[in-house]
Backbone of each chain as nested JSON, in Angstrom:
{
  "chains": [
    {"id": "A", "residues": [
      {"number": 1, "name": "MET", "atoms": {"N": [137.343, 156.101, 137.756], "CA": [135.973, 156.493, 137.383], "C": [135.991, 157.691, 136.435]}},
      {"number": 2, "name": "GLU", "atoms": {"N": [136.929, 158.587, 136.668], "CA": [136.988, 159.788, 135.824], "C": [137.31, 159.428, 134.365]}},
      {"number": 3, "name": "THR", "atoms": {"N": [138.134, 158.381, 134.198], "CA": [138.512, 157.936, 132.857], "C": [137.278, 157.55, 132.048]}},
      {"number": 4, "name": "TYR", "atoms": {"N": [136.283, 157.026, 132.753], "CA": [135.112, 156.45, 132.088], "C": [133.875, 157.325, 132.225]}},
      {"number": 5, "name": "LYS", "atoms": {"N": [134.096, 158.585, 132.398], "CA": [132.986, 159.494, 132.653], "C": [131.812, 159.265, 131.692]}},
      {"number": 6, "name": "GLY", "atoms": {"N": [130.643, 159.036, 132.246], "CA": [129.444, 158.862, 131.442], "C": [129.239, 157.429, 130.966]}},
      {"number": 7, "name": "LYS", "atoms": {"N": [130.293, 156.603, 131.04], "CA": [130.193, 155.243, 130.507], "C": [130.032, 154.203, 131.607]}},
      {"number": 8, "name": "VAL", "atoms": {"N": [130.473, 154.566, 132.806], "CA": [130.466, 153.599, 133.908], "C": [129.708, 154.175, 135.099]}},
      {"number": 9, "name": "ARG", "atoms": {"N": [128.946, 153.3, 135.707], "CA": [128.18, 153.684, 136.892], "C": [128.641, 152.797, 138.044]}},
      {"number": 10, "name": "LEU", "atoms": {"N": [128.892, 153.423, 139.19], "CA": [129.336, 152.676, 140.374], "C": [128.249, 152.721, 141.444]}},
      {"number": 11, "name": "VAL", "atoms": {"N": [127.924, 151.552, 141.98], "CA": [126.899, 151.439, 143.021], "C": [127.547, 150.793, 144.244]}},
      {"number": 12, "name": "ILE", "atoms": {"N": [127.282, 151.356, 145.415], "CA": [127.874, 150.798, 146.64], "C": [126.835, 150.065, 147.467]}},
      {"number": 13, "name": "LYS", "atoms": {"N": [127.18, 148.829, 147.827], "CA": [126.406, 148.064, 148.799], "C": [127.26, 147.912, 150.053]}},
      {"number": 14, "name": "ASN", "atoms": {"N": [126.658, 148.164, 151.194], "CA": [127.416, 148.06, 152.445], "C": [127.418, 146.631, 152.949]}},
      {"number": 15, "name": "TYR", "atoms": {"N": [128.617, 146.145, 153.195], "CA": [128.746, 144.798, 153.748], "C": [129.717, 144.827, 154.927]}},
      {"number": 16, "name": "PRO", "atoms": {"N": [129.302, 145.51, 156.017], "CA": [130.183, 145.582, 157.187], "C": [130.219, 144.245, 157.917]}},
      {"number": 17, "name": "TYR", "atoms": {"N": [131.408, 143.77, 158.157], "CA": [131.553, 142.504, 158.889], "C": [131.22, 142.717, 160.359]}},
      {"number": 18, "name": "LYS", "atoms": {"N": [130.499, 141.794, 160.894], "CA": [130.021, 141.926, 162.273], "C": [131.142, 142.086, 163.282]}},
      {"number": 19, "name": "TYR", "atoms": {"N": [132.239, 141.395, 163.069], "CA": [133.261, 141.348, 164.104], "C": [134.244, 142.501, 164.063]}},
      {"number": 20, "name": "ARG", "atoms": {"N": [134.044, 143.422, 163.154], "CA": [134.94, 144.574, 163.119], "C": [134.268, 145.74, 163.831]}},
      {"number": 21, "name": "ASP", "atoms": {"N": [135.057, 146.451, 164.618], "CA": [134.485, 147.443, 165.53], "C": [133.668, 148.527, 164.838]}},
      {"number": 22, "name": "TYR", "atoms": {"N": [134.251, 149.149, 163.824], "CA": [133.657, 150.383, 163.314], "C": [133.003, 150.226, 161.946]}},
      {"number": 23, "name": "SER", "atoms": {"N": [132.915, 149.01, 161.48], "CA": [132.391, 148.794, 160.126], "C": [130.996, 149.363, 159.952]}},
      {"number": 24, "name": "HIS", "atoms": {"N": [130.12, 148.994, 160.881], "CA": [128.737, 149.432, 160.729], "C": [128.636, 150.951, 160.83]}},
      {"number": 25, "name": "MET", "atoms": {"N": [129.35, 151.527, 161.815], "CA": [129.263, 152.971, 162.011], "C": [129.813, 153.723, 160.791]}},
      {"number": 26, "name": "ALA", "atoms": {"N": [130.863, 153.175, 160.183], "CA": [131.423, 153.817, 158.991], "C": [130.417, 153.793, 157.842]}},
      {"number": 27, "name": "ALA", "atoms": {"N": [129.703, 152.665, 157.726], "CA": [128.657, 152.585, 156.696], "C": [127.568, 153.614, 156.979]}},
      {"number": 28, "name": "GLU", "atoms": {"N": [127.204, 153.742, 158.262], "CA": [126.23, 154.77, 158.663], "C": [126.736, 156.161, 158.275]}},
      {"number": 29, "name": "ALA", "atoms": {"N": [128.021, 156.398, 158.497], "CA": [128.607, 157.718, 158.218], "C": [128.481, 158.058, 156.734]}},
      {"number": 30, "name": "GLY", "atoms": {"N": [128.745, 157.084, 155.888], "CA": [128.614, 157.313, 154.449], "C": [127.202, 157.718, 154.084]}},
      {"number": 31, "name": "LEU", "atoms": {"N": [126.241, 156.963, 154.58], "CA": [124.843, 157.231, 154.222], "C": [124.356, 158.532, 154.862]}},
      {"number": 32, "name": "ALA", "atoms": {"N": [124.872, 158.827, 156.062], "CA": [124.498, 160.096, 156.718], "C": [125.001, 161.28, 155.896]}},
      {"number": 33, "name": "ALA", "atoms": {"N": [126.213, 161.171, 155.37], "CA": [126.737, 162.219, 154.488], "C": [125.89, 162.28, 153.213]}},
      {"number": 34, "name": "GLY", "atoms": {"N": [125.444, 161.121, 152.756], "CA": [124.577, 161.052, 151.582], "C": [123.282, 161.832, 151.779]}},
      {"number": 35, "name": "ASP", "atoms": {"N": [122.761, 161.811, 152.993], "CA": [121.545, 162.589, 153.296], "C": [121.772, 164.073, 153.038]}},
      {"number": 36, "name": "GLN", "atoms": {"N": [123.037, 164.491, 153.133], "CA": [123.364, 165.898, 152.889], "C": [124.0, 166.067, 151.5]}},
      {"number": 37, "name": "GLY", "atoms": {"N": [123.807, 165.057, 150.662], "CA": [124.265, 165.143, 149.271], "C": [125.761, 164.975, 149.08]}},
      {"number": 38, "name": "ARG", "atoms": {"N": [126.44, 164.378, 150.094], "CA": [127.901, 164.309, 150.021], "C": [128.424, 162.892, 150.197]}},
      {"number": 39, "name": "TYR", "atoms": {"N": [127.655, 161.918, 149.743], "CA": [128.075, 160.527, 149.966], "C": [129.488, 160.25, 149.46]}},
      {"number": 40, "name": "TRP", "atoms": {"N": [129.753, 160.647, 148.211], "CA": [131.002, 160.2, 147.576], "C": [132.231, 160.848, 148.174]}},
      {"number": 41, "name": "GLU", "atoms": {"N": [132.074, 162.08, 148.666], "CA": [133.219, 162.707, 149.332], "C": [133.528, 161.979, 150.643]}},
      {"number": 42, "name": "MET", "atoms": {"N": [132.469, 161.599, 151.361], "CA": [132.672, 160.854, 152.608], "C": [133.25, 159.468, 152.303]}},
      {"number": 43, "name": "HIS", "atoms": {"N": [132.719, 158.821, 151.291], "CA": [133.216, 157.51, 150.84], "C": [134.739, 157.567, 150.632]}},
      {"number": 44, "name": "ASP", "atoms": {"N": [135.21, 158.598, 149.938], "CA": [136.643, 158.727, 149.671], "C": [137.427, 158.958, 150.963]}},
      {"number": 45, "name": "LEU", "atoms": {"N": [136.876, 159.808, 151.85], "CA": [137.551, 160.079, 153.123], "C": [137.643, 158.818, 153.986]}},
      {"number": 46, "name": "LEU", "atoms": {"N": [136.57, 158.046, 154.006], "CA": [136.542, 156.828, 154.825], "C": [137.582, 155.827, 154.328]}},
      {"number": 47, "name": "LEU", "atoms": {"N": [137.67, 155.678, 153.012], "CA": [138.654, 154.741, 152.458], "C": [140.071, 155.23, 152.73]}},
      {"number": 48, "name": "LYS", "atoms": {"N": [140.262, 156.544, 152.608], "CA": [141.586, 157.118, 152.814], "C": [142.038, 156.952, 154.265]}},
      {"number": 49, "name": "ASN", "atoms": {"N": [141.103, 157.113, 155.193], "CA": [141.461, 157.127, 156.616], "C": [141.262, 155.793, 157.324]}},
      {"number": 50, "name": "SER", "atoms": {"N": [140.694, 154.816, 156.635], "CA": [140.497, 153.505, 157.244], "C": [141.857, 152.968, 157.709]}},
      {"number": 51, "name": "PRO", "atoms": {"N": [141.949, 152.329, 158.882], "CA": [140.853, 151.93, 159.762], "C": [140.519, 152.94, 160.87]}},
      {"number": 52, "name": "ARG", "atoms": {"N": [140.923, 154.177, 160.726], "CA": [140.585, 155.152, 161.77], "C": [139.145, 155.618, 161.557]}},
      {"number": 53, "name": "LEU", "atoms": {"N": [138.22, 154.861, 162.132], "CA": [136.801, 155.091, 161.86], "C": [135.969, 155.122, 163.143]}},
      {"number": 54, "name": "ASP", "atoms": {"N": [136.607, 155.493, 164.242], "CA": [135.848, 155.627, 165.493], "C": [134.925, 156.836, 165.397]}},
      {"number": 55, "name": "ARG", "atoms": {"N": [134.008, 156.93, 166.33], "CA": [132.963, 157.955, 166.263], "C": [133.543, 159.366, 166.133]}},
      {"number": 56, "name": "ASP", "atoms": {"N": [134.528, 159.686, 166.98], "CA": [135.104, 161.036, 166.949], "C": [135.74, 161.331, 165.587]}},
      {"number": 57, "name": "SER", "atoms": {"N": [136.415, 160.351, 165.038], "CA": [137.047, 160.55, 163.724], "C": [135.993, 160.794, 162.659]}},
      {"number": 58, "name": "LEU", "atoms": {"N": [134.905, 160.015, 162.711], "CA": [133.839, 160.176, 161.704], "C": [133.255, 161.58, 161.768]}},
      {"number": 59, "name": "ILE", "atoms": {"N": [133.053, 162.063, 162.992], "CA": [132.482, 163.409, 163.148], "C": [133.479, 164.457, 162.631]}},
      {"number": 60, "name": "ARG", "atoms": {"N": [134.762, 164.181, 162.842], "CA": [135.781, 165.101, 162.332], "C": [135.755, 165.141, 160.797]}},
      {"number": 61, "name": "TYR", "atoms": {"N": [135.574, 163.976, 160.167], "CA": [135.507, 163.958, 158.696], "C": [134.289, 164.75, 158.208]}},
      {"number": 62, "name": "ALA", "atoms": {"N": [133.18, 164.616, 158.946], "CA": [131.964, 165.359, 158.577], "C": [132.232, 166.861, 158.639]}},
      {"number": 63, "name": "LYS", "atoms": {"N": [132.959, 167.255, 159.682], "CA": [133.306, 168.668, 159.84], "C": [134.184, 169.115, 158.677]}},
      {"number": 64, "name": "GLU", "atoms": {"N": [135.149, 168.266, 158.325], "CA": [136.055, 168.556, 157.21], "C": [135.294, 168.827, 155.914]}},
      {"number": 65, "name": "LEU", "atoms": {"N": [134.208, 168.097, 155.734], "CA": [133.415, 168.249, 154.51], "C": [132.421, 169.399, 154.623]}},
      {"number": 66, "name": "GLY", "atoms": {"N": [132.395, 170.025, 155.797], "CA": [131.46, 171.132, 155.999], "C": [130.015, 170.679, 156.141]}},
      {"number": 67, "name": "LEU", "atoms": {"N": [129.827, 169.465, 156.639], "CA": [128.46, 168.965, 156.835], "C": [127.839, 169.576, 158.087]}},
      {"number": 68, "name": "ASP", "atoms": {"N": [126.541, 169.48, 158.167], "CA": [125.807, 169.805, 159.39], "C": [126.124, 168.676, 160.377]}},
      {"number": 69, "name": "THR", "atoms": {"N": [127.057, 168.937, 161.292], "CA": [127.558, 167.848, 162.145], "C": [126.527, 167.4, 163.175]}},
      {"number": 70, "name": "ARG", "atoms": {"N": [125.616, 168.308, 163.538], "CA": [124.578, 167.91, 164.493], "C": [123.671, 166.834, 163.879]}},
      {"number": 71, "name": "ALA", "atoms": {"N": [123.22, 167.094, 162.667], "CA": [122.37, 166.119, 161.971], "C": [123.154, 164.836, 161.697]}},
      {"number": 72, "name": "PHE", "atoms": {"N": [124.407, 165.016, 161.311], "CA": [125.266, 163.864, 161.005], "C": [125.437, 162.973, 162.243]}},
      {"number": 73, "name": "THR", "atoms": {"N": [125.757, 163.61, 163.382], "CA": [125.986, 162.856, 164.618], "C": [124.707, 162.159, 165.083]}},
      {"number": 74, "name": "ALA", "atoms": {"N": [123.583, 162.863, 164.967], "CA": [122.299, 162.261, 165.357], "C": [122.024, 161.022, 164.509]}},
      {"number": 75, "name": "SER", "atoms": {"N": [122.357, 161.126, 163.215], "CA": [122.149, 160.017, 162.3], "C": [123.004, 158.805, 162.709]}},
      {"number": 76, "name": "LEU", "atoms": {"N": [124.265, 159.082, 163.084], "CA": [125.151, 158.002, 163.551], "C": [124.6, 157.357, 164.816]}},
      {"number": 77, "name": "ASP", "atoms": {"N": [124.247, 158.221, 165.778], "CA": [123.883, 157.72, 167.115], "C": [122.561, 156.966, 167.122]}},
      {"number": 78, "name": "THR", "atoms": {"N": [121.661, 157.348, 166.209], "CA": [120.378, 156.627, 166.166], "C": [120.452, 155.462, 165.168]}},
      {"number": 79, "name": "MET", "atoms": {"N": [121.603, 155.291, 164.529], "CA": [121.768, 154.272, 163.482], "C": [120.606, 154.345, 162.492]}},
      {"number": 80, "name": "LYS", "atoms": {"N": [120.45, 155.56, 161.979], "CA": [119.307, 155.871, 161.132], "C": [119.191, 154.955, 159.918]}},
      {"number": 81, "name": "HIS", "atoms": {"N": [120.335, 154.538, 159.393], "CA": [120.313, 153.761, 158.147], "C": [120.503, 152.265, 158.374]}},
      {"number": 82, "name": "ALA", "atoms": {"N": [120.31, 151.85, 159.625], "CA": [120.552, 150.436, 159.966], "C": [119.753, 149.492, 159.069]}},
      {"number": 83, "name": "ALA", "atoms": {"N": [118.505, 149.854, 158.768], "CA": [117.652, 148.955, 157.983], "C": [118.219, 148.75, 156.58]}},
      {"number": 84, "name": "VAL", "atoms": {"N": [118.717, 149.844, 155.977], "CA": [119.294, 149.756, 154.63], "C": [120.581, 148.93, 154.662]}},
      {"number": 85, "name": "ILE", "atoms": {"N": [121.383, 149.145, 155.696], "CA": [122.654, 148.421, 155.815], "C": [122.382, 146.933, 156.039]}},
      {"number": 86, "name": "GLU", "atoms": {"N": [121.393, 146.652, 156.878], "CA": [121.026, 145.249, 157.119], "C": [120.504, 144.593, 155.835]}},
      {"number": 87, "name": "ARG", "atoms": {"N": [119.759, 145.369, 155.053], "CA": [119.251, 144.851, 153.776], "C": [120.411, 144.471, 152.858]}},
      {"number": 88, "name": "ASP", "atoms": {"N": [121.409, 145.362, 152.791], "CA": [122.586, 145.067, 151.958], "C": [123.315, 143.825, 152.462]}},
      {"number": 89, "name": "LYS", "atoms": {"N": [123.441, 143.742, 153.798], "CA": [124.143, 142.596, 154.385], "C": [123.415, 141.294, 154.068]}},
      {"number": 90, "name": "LYS", "atoms": {"N": [122.089, 141.353, 154.163], "CA": [121.285, 140.16, 153.888], "C": [121.466, 139.742, 152.423]}},
      {"number": 91, "name": "LEU", "atoms": {"N": [121.47, 140.748, 151.551], "CA": [121.683, 140.477, 150.129], "C": [123.036, 139.786, 149.918]}},
      {"number": 92, "name": "ALA", "atoms": {"N": [124.062, 140.31, 150.6], "CA": [125.406, 139.737, 150.473], "C": [125.426, 138.29, 150.953]}},
      {"number": 93, "name": "VAL", "atoms": {"N": [124.791, 138.046, 152.084], "CA": [124.76, 136.687, 152.636], "C": [123.964, 135.765, 151.706]}},
      {"number": 94, "name": "ASP", "atoms": {"N": [122.819, 136.264, 151.223], "CA": [121.997, 135.465, 150.303], "C": [122.76, 135.112, 149.029]}},
      {"number": 95, "name": "MET", "atoms": {"N": [123.668, 136.03, 148.622], "CA": [124.449, 135.775, 147.403], "C": [125.717, 134.993, 147.719]}},
      {"number": 96, "name": "ASP", "atoms": {"N": [125.838, 134.585, 148.991], "CA": [126.961, 133.757, 149.42], "C": [128.298, 134.484, 149.279]}},
      {"number": 97, "name": "LEU", "atoms": {"N": [128.298, 135.777, 149.555], "CA": [129.541, 136.553, 149.514], "C": [130.187, 136.488, 150.888]}},
      {"number": 98, "name": "TYR", "atoms": {"N": [131.494, 136.37, 150.909], "CA": [132.188, 136.266, 152.189], "C": [133.451, 137.09, 152.185]}},
      {"number": 99, "name": "ASN", "atoms": {"N": [133.536, 138.019, 151.281], "CA": [134.765, 138.774, 151.111], "C": [134.428, 140.198, 150.677]}},
      {"number": 100, "name": "THR", "atoms": {"N": [135.185, 141.162, 151.157], "CA": [135.061, 142.515, 150.615], "C": [136.456, 143.004, 150.212]}},
      {"number": 101, "name": "PRO", "atoms": {"N": [136.542, 143.802, 149.192], "CA": [135.391, 144.114, 148.344], "C": [135.069, 142.968, 147.388]}},
      {"number": 102, "name": "THR", "atoms": {"N": [133.793, 142.87, 147.033], "CA": [133.383, 142.011, 145.926], "C": [132.702, 142.907, 144.899]}},
      {"number": 103, "name": "PHE", "atoms": {"N": [133.111, 142.771, 143.661], "CA": [132.553, 143.603, 142.589], "C": [131.669, 142.756, 141.675]}},
      {"number": 104, "name": "PHE", "atoms": {"N": [130.638, 143.379, 141.148], "CA": [129.885, 142.785, 140.045], "C": [129.946, 143.781, 138.9]}},
      {"number": 105, "name": "ILE", "atoms": {"N": [130.66, 143.406, 137.851], "CA": [130.833, 144.303, 136.711], "C": [129.912, 143.798, 135.615]}},
      {"number": 106, "name": "ASN", "atoms": {"N": [128.848, 144.526, 135.379], "CA": [127.737, 144.033, 134.54], "C": [127.384, 142.597, 134.933]}},
      {"number": 107, "name": "GLY", "atoms": {"N": [127.359, 142.356, 136.237], "CA": [126.955, 141.049, 136.743], "C": [128.068, 140.032, 136.882]}},
      {"number": 108, "name": "ARG", "atoms": {"N": [129.246, 140.346, 136.361], "CA": [130.377, 139.393, 136.466], "C": [131.091, 139.595, 137.795]}},
      {"number": 109, "name": "LYS", "atoms": {"N": [131.197, 138.515, 138.537], "CA": [131.717, 138.615, 139.908], "C": [133.24, 138.654, 139.938]}},
      {"number": 110, "name": "VAL", "atoms": {"N": [133.765, 139.625, 140.683], "CA": [135.211, 139.733, 140.915], "C": [135.418, 139.87, 142.415]}},
      {"number": 111, "name": "ILE", "atoms": {"N": [136.142, 138.941, 142.995], "CA": [136.274, 138.906, 144.451], "C": [137.621, 139.451, 144.899]}},
      {"number": 112, "name": "GLY", "atoms": {"N": [137.58, 140.294, 145.92], "CA": [138.797, 140.725, 146.599], "C": [139.429, 141.955, 145.99]}},
      {"number": 113, "name": "ASN", "atoms": {"N": [140.454, 142.439, 146.67], "CA": [141.175, 143.617, 146.214], "C": [141.96, 143.28, 144.959]}},
      {"number": 114, "name": "ARG", "atoms": {"N": [141.537, 143.796, 143.841], "CA": [142.247, 143.553, 142.595], "C": [142.909, 144.838, 142.167]}},
      {"number": 115, "name": "SER", "atoms": {"N": [143.891, 144.707, 141.306], "CA": [144.578, 145.894, 140.812], "C": [143.621, 146.684, 139.92]}},
      {"number": 116, "name": "TYR", "atoms": {"N": [143.905, 147.938, 139.821], "CA": [143.127, 148.811, 138.945], "C": [143.136, 148.257, 137.521]}},
      {"number": 117, "name": "GLU", "atoms": {"N": [144.31, 147.751, 137.098], "CA": [144.455, 147.243, 135.725], "C": [143.519, 146.053, 135.481]}},
      {"number": 118, "name": "TYR", "atoms": {"N": [143.411, 145.19, 136.491], "CA": [142.569, 144.0, 136.347], "C": [141.102, 144.41, 136.169]}},
      {"number": 119, "name": "LEU", "atoms": {"N": [140.656, 145.325, 137.007], "CA": [139.261, 145.773, 136.914], "C": [139.025, 146.513, 135.596]}},
      {"number": 120, "name": "LYS", "atoms": {"N": [140.035, 147.297, 135.216], "CA": [139.925, 148.088, 133.984], "C": [139.757, 147.168, 132.775]}},
      {"number": 121, "name": "LYS", "atoms": {"N": [140.472, 146.052, 132.797], "CA": [140.41, 145.092, 131.696], "C": [138.971, 144.582, 131.536]}},
      {"number": 122, "name": "ILE", "atoms": {"N": [138.331, 144.245, 132.643], "CA": [136.956, 143.741, 132.569], "C": [136.006, 144.839, 132.117]}},
      {"number": 123, "name": "VAL", "atoms": {"N": [136.2, 146.043, 132.66], "CA": [135.341, 147.161, 132.255], "C": [135.482, 147.406, 130.752]}},
      {"number": 124, "name": "ASP", "atoms": {"N": [136.721, 147.368, 130.259], "CA": [136.947, 147.589, 128.826], "C": [136.276, 146.502, 127.982]}},
      {"number": 125, "name": "GLU", "atoms": {"N": [136.35, 145.26, 128.454], "CA": [135.663, 144.163, 127.745], "C": [134.164, 144.431, 127.664]}},
      {"number": 126, "name": "GLU", "atoms": {"N": [133.624, 144.866, 128.782], "CA": [132.178, 145.117, 128.835], "C": [131.794, 146.285, 127.939]}},
      {"number": 127, "name": "LEU", "atoms": {"N": [132.634, 147.304, 127.918], "CA": [132.355, 148.462, 127.041], "C": [132.38, 148.023, 125.581]}},
      {"number": 128, "name": "LYS", "atoms": {"N": [133.319, 147.136, 125.256], "CA": [133.435, 146.63, 123.89], "C": [132.182, 145.82, 123.528]}},
      {"number": 129, "name": "ASN", "atoms": {"N": [131.753, 144.961, 124.459], "CA": [130.534, 144.168, 124.242], "C": [129.323, 145.063, 124.011]}},
      {"number": 130, "name": "ALA", "atoms": {"N": [129.278, 146.154, 124.76], "CA": [128.119, 147.053, 124.697], "C": [128.014, 147.726, 123.336]}},
      {"number": 131, "name": "LYS", "atoms": {"N": [129.189, 147.929, 122.707], "CA": [129.197, 148.633, 121.414], "C": [128.701, 147.765, 120.279]}},
      {"number": 132, "name": "LYS", "atoms": {"N": [128.795, 146.43, 120.471], "CA": [128.421, 145.498, 119.397], "C": [126.944, 145.616, 119.039]}}
    ]},
    {"id": "B", "residues": [
      {"number": 1, "name": "MET", "atoms": {"N": [143.578, 103.453, 133.785], "CA": [142.137, 103.695, 133.893], "C": [141.851, 104.704, 135.004]}},
      {"number": 2, "name": "LYS", "atoms": {"N": [142.516, 104.462, 136.121], "CA": [142.339, 105.354, 137.267], "C": [142.805, 106.771, 136.912]}},
      {"number": 3, "name": "THR", "atoms": {"N": [143.925, 106.839, 136.213], "CA": [144.475, 108.129, 135.815], "C": [143.501, 108.852, 134.89]}},
      {"number": 4, "name": "ASN", "atoms": {"N": [142.914, 108.088, 133.974], "CA": [141.949, 108.683, 133.047], "C": [140.775, 109.293, 133.796]}},
      {"number": 5, "name": "PHE", "atoms": {"N": [140.328, 108.535, 134.796], "CA": [139.194, 109.018, 135.571], "C": [139.539, 110.328, 136.287]}},
      {"number": 6, "name": "ALA", "atoms": {"N": [140.713, 110.351, 136.868], "CA": [141.17, 111.552, 137.582], "C": [141.276, 112.728, 136.613]}},
      {"number": 7, "name": "ALA", "atoms": {"N": [141.811, 112.448, 135.428], "CA": [141.968, 113.509, 134.433], "C": [140.602, 114.041, 134.001]}},
      {"number": 8, "name": "ALA", "atoms": {"N": [139.652, 113.115, 133.81], "CA": [138.308, 113.508, 133.393], "C": [137.638, 114.353, 134.475]}},
      {"number": 9, "name": "LEU", "atoms": {"N": [137.839, 113.915, 135.715], "CA": [137.241, 114.644, 136.837], "C": [137.811, 116.057, 136.915]}},
      {"number": 10, "name": "PHE", "atoms": {"N": [139.141, 116.114, 136.755], "CA": [139.806, 117.413, 136.795], "C": [139.277, 118.311, 135.678]}},
      {"number": 11, "name": "PHE", "atoms": {"N": [139.107, 117.722, 134.49], "CA": [138.616, 118.481, 133.344], "C": [137.217, 119.028, 133.627]}},
      {"number": 12, "name": "LEU", "atoms": {"N": [136.367, 118.171, 134.158], "CA": [134.991, 118.596, 134.459], "C": [134.973, 119.726, 135.475]}},
      {"number": 13, "name": "MET", "atoms": {"N": [135.825, 119.588, 136.488], "CA": [135.879, 120.635, 137.514], "C": [136.35, 121.947, 136.924]}},
      {"number": 14, "name": "ALA", "atoms": {"N": [137.358, 121.856, 136.056], "CA": [137.904, 123.067, 135.438], "C": [136.839, 123.748, 134.584]}},
      {"number": 15, "name": "VAL", "atoms": {"N": [136.076, 122.929, 133.84], "CA": [135.031, 123.481, 132.973], "C": [133.939, 124.161, 133.809]}},
      {"number": 16, "name": "SER", "atoms": {"N": [133.518, 123.491, 134.879], "CA": [132.434, 124.074, 135.667], "C": [132.907, 125.341, 136.374]}},
      {"number": 17, "name": "TYR", "atoms": {"N": [134.195, 125.354, 136.748], "CA": [134.731, 126.554, 137.394], "C": [134.698, 127.728, 136.42]}},
      {"number": 18, "name": "ALA", "atoms": {"N": [135.128, 127.448, 135.181], "CA": [135.145, 128.505, 134.171], "C": [133.722, 129.028, 133.934]}},
      {"number": 19, "name": "HIS", "atoms": {"N": [132.769, 128.12, 133.914], "CA": [131.382, 128.544, 133.712], "C": [130.894, 129.423, 134.85]}},
      {"number": 20, "name": "ALA", "atoms": {"N": [131.272, 129.058, 136.075], "CA": [130.857, 129.842, 137.237], "C": [131.351, 131.276, 137.087]}},
      {"number": 21, "name": "GLU", "atoms": {"N": [132.573, 131.419, 136.58], "CA": [133.137, 132.759, 136.438], "C": [132.417, 133.57, 135.358]}},
      {"number": 22, "name": "ASP", "atoms": {"N": [131.867, 132.876, 134.37], "CA": [131.174, 133.574, 133.287], "C": [129.749, 133.951, 133.656]}},
      {"number": 23, "name": "LYS", "atoms": {"N": [129.288, 133.394, 134.745], "CA": [127.918, 133.655, 135.154], "C": [127.711, 135.146, 135.418]}},
      {"number": 24, "name": "ARG", "atoms": {"N": [126.536, 135.623, 135.026], "CA": [126.208, 137.015, 135.331], "C": [125.134, 137.064, 136.404]}},
      {"number": 25, "name": "TYR", "atoms": {"N": [125.453, 137.72, 137.47], "CA": [124.539, 137.81, 138.604], "C": [123.674, 139.053, 138.459]}},
      {"number": 26, "name": "VAL", "atoms": {"N": [122.478, 138.961, 138.977], "CA": [121.601, 140.126, 139.013], "C": [121.609, 140.678, 140.439]}},
      {"number": 27, "name": "VAL", "atoms": {"N": [122.061, 141.908, 140.582], "CA": [122.112, 142.536, 141.908], "C": [121.174, 143.744, 141.888]}},
      {"number": 28, "name": "PRO", "atoms": {"N": [120.153, 143.742, 142.734], "CA": [119.23, 144.888, 142.743], "C": [119.935, 146.148, 143.245]}},
      {"number": 29, "name": "ILE", "atoms": {"N": [119.722, 147.267, 142.565], "CA": [120.405, 148.511, 142.948], "C": [119.655, 149.201, 144.092]}},
      {"number": 30, "name": "GLU", "atoms": {"N": [118.341, 149.137, 144.061], "CA": [117.501, 149.766, 145.093], "C": [117.911, 151.222, 145.281]}},
      {"number": 31, "name": "ASN", "atoms": {"N": [117.967, 151.68, 146.535], "CA": [118.305, 153.099, 146.742], "C": [119.754, 153.272, 147.189]}},
      {"number": 32, "name": "SER", "atoms": {"N": [120.626, 152.367, 146.778], "CA": [122.035, 152.445, 147.166], "C": [122.715, 153.627, 146.484]}},
      {"number": 33, "name": "PRO", "atoms": {"N": [123.807, 154.128, 147.107], "CA": [124.519, 155.261, 146.51], "C": [125.022, 154.936, 145.103]}},
      {"number": 34, "name": "VAL", "atoms": {"N": [124.79, 155.852, 144.187], "CA": [125.149, 155.655, 142.779], "C": [125.994, 156.825, 142.302]}},
      {"number": 35, "name": "TYR", "atoms": {"N": [127.057, 156.498, 141.572], "CA": [127.881, 157.529, 140.933], "C": [127.895, 157.228, 139.451]}},
      {"number": 36, "name": "GLY", "atoms": {"N": [127.489, 158.174, 138.655], "CA": [127.47, 157.96, 137.207], "C": [126.044, 157.824, 136.702]}},
      {"number": 37, "name": "PRO", "atoms": {"N": [125.876, 157.942, 135.381], "CA": [124.536, 157.995, 134.797], "C": [123.829, 156.642, 134.762]}},
      {"number": 38, "name": "ALA", "atoms": {"N": [122.509, 156.667, 134.843], "CA": [121.701, 155.436, 134.83], "C": [121.842, 154.696, 133.506]}},
      {"number": 39, "name": "ASN", "atoms": {"N": [122.152, 155.417, 132.413], "CA": [122.248, 154.762, 131.095], "C": [123.686, 154.352, 130.755]}},
      {"number": 40, "name": "ALA", "atoms": {"N": [124.551, 154.303, 131.774], "CA": [125.945, 153.899, 131.535], "C": [125.988, 152.485, 130.952]}},
      {"number": 41, "name": "ALA", "atoms": {"N": [126.958, 152.246, 130.065], "CA": [127.071, 150.929, 129.43], "C": [127.519, 149.871, 130.434]}},
      {"number": 42, "name": "VAL", "atoms": {"N": [128.289, 150.309, 131.435], "CA": [128.813, 149.368, 132.424], "C": [128.374, 149.797, 133.82]}},
      {"number": 43, "name": "THR", "atoms": {"N": [127.84, 148.84, 134.564], "CA": [127.489, 149.097, 135.96], "C": [128.368, 148.225, 136.856]}},
      {"number": 44, "name": "ILE", "atoms": {"N": [129.054, 148.889, 137.772], "CA": [129.862, 148.16, 138.758], "C": [129.138, 148.247, 140.093]}},
      {"number": 45, "name": "ILE", "atoms": {"N": [128.847, 147.101, 140.68], "CA": [128.265, 147.087, 142.013], "C": [129.334, 146.565, 142.954]}},
      {"number": 46, "name": "GLU", "atoms": {"N": [129.636, 147.362, 143.974], "CA": [130.716, 147.002, 144.888], "C": [130.155, 146.746, 146.28]}},
      {"number": 47, "name": "PHE", "atoms": {"N": [130.423, 145.563, 146.814], "CA": [130.117, 145.273, 148.217], "C": [131.347, 145.668, 149.014]}},
      {"number": 48, "name": "LEU", "atoms": {"N": [131.142, 146.596, 149.932], "CA": [132.271, 147.301, 150.527], "C": [132.178, 147.309, 152.042]}},
      {"number": 49, "name": "ASP", "atoms": {"N": [133.339, 147.17, 152.66], "CA": [133.474, 147.369, 154.102], "C": [134.559, 148.424, 154.276]}},
      {"number": 50, "name": "PHE", "atoms": {"N": [134.203, 149.553, 154.878], "CA": [135.178, 150.636, 154.962], "C": [136.344, 150.288, 155.885]}},
      {"number": 51, "name": "GLN", "atoms": {"N": [136.078, 149.416, 156.857], "CA": [137.137, 149.143, 157.836], "C": [138.135, 148.11, 157.326]}}
    ]}
  ]
}
C-alpha cells in the first residue's frame, strides 16, 4: 500500500466464516478499534497474530495499541458491530463468494491468497488504464 | 464429428470463462473501513476473515 500512496484505496469487508471460532469476534475487534480511530493498526495486529484471536488476546492487542480497553471490551461483548458484519456477510453471500480473501480490484475479482506480485500486476494494469 | 463437438464445447467454455474473469463487479463501499484517498485511481475491496 505504501508503494501506491495516494493512488490506491483499500476497503475491508468482513466475511467471517460461521464455523470458525473467533472470526466474528476478530471482525468486531477491528471495528471496535476503528471506533477509536485505530482500525488499520488493529487490522495489521489481527493478521499478524491470527489464529490467536480469542477474547483475552484481542483485549491484549487493544492494550498494546493503547486503546481504551474498557470501551473496546464492551464493544466486543455487546457485539456492537454485528449488524455491519452481518451486512457484509450478506453481501458476500449475495455475490456468491465462498472464499477469503476475495479481492475486487476496480471491480475485477481475484479469489484466494495470491502473491503480492500477482495483485501488483493487476493494480499496475488498472493504474495504466486510468491514465489513458 | 463427435471430436469436433467436444472441441467446440471446450472452446465455448473457455471463452465464457475468460469473459467471467473480465467482468467488473460493483461492490458498495458503505461505511466499511477505508485506507487511502477517495479519488484514488484504483480501489481494492477485500473480503476478509481474520482467522
